[in-house]
N, C-alpha and C positions, 0 to 999 in steps of 0.2 A: 195389396191392390183389390178392389172391389171386384165381385165376379158377376157374371154378366146373366148367368144361367145354373141350374143345379148340376149341369154335366161339366162345371168346370171346379165345381165344389172339390176339396181334398178327398183322395180314395176312401180314406178312413171314415169320411164323414158320409159319402154315399155308399158305403156298401153295409152301414150298420144304421141309419135311419130310414123311415120310411118315407114316401116322397112329401106329405105334407109338412112332416118335421123339417126335409131337407130345405124346404119352401120357407119354413121360419128361420131356419141357420142361416140362410141365404139372406134375408132381409134385414136381419138382425146383425149380420155380420156388416153388412154394406153400410147400414145406418152408423152403426160404431166407428167404421173409419172415416165417416166424414165427423160424426161429433167429437171424435177423439183425436183428430188431425193435428191440433196444437199440441205438443208436449205439454204445454202448462196445464192442460186440462185432463192429464193422466196422474195417476199415482205413482210414487217410486221411479224405477228407471224402466218400467215396461215399454215394451216396444208397442207401436200401434196394431201390429198384427196379433201380438198376445192380447191385447186389452178387446179388440174385436173377437177373436175365438172366445174368450170368456164370455162376453156378453152374449154371443151367438149360442154358446152351451146353455147359458142362463135363460135364454128365452125358449130354447128348445124344451128345459126341464120344467118350465110352466105348464105345459100340456101334455108332455109325454115322460112315461116313467119305464126305466130298464127293468123286464122282468127278469128276475136272478134265476129263475128257472130255466126259462129259454134263452135268455140273452138276447132277446129281442126287445126293441123300443117299443112300447104301447101307450095309445090316448090314455089319459089319465080318465078313470071313468066319473061321469057327472059334469066334466067340463064342456062347456059350450066352445065348440070348434068352428071357427070361421075363417076362411081365407082372409087376409089381410091386404 
């Protein structure tokens, strides 16, 4: 199911990602839920939720990286970060 706001995101997303990364996750997840709603548009036997989660994490990783020393997600230096 799509999310209406970041407070509805799974706890594992809310507690590890900064707010802007959560916003990216939410938008990408919701877009993927719409784009891949037809099972024929998905590869293999993946559920819609699994596809949406993979798309959302991929979107986050375009702008954020996990700092292995601190364990925190940080913006990738040199990226132009804009709210979409």
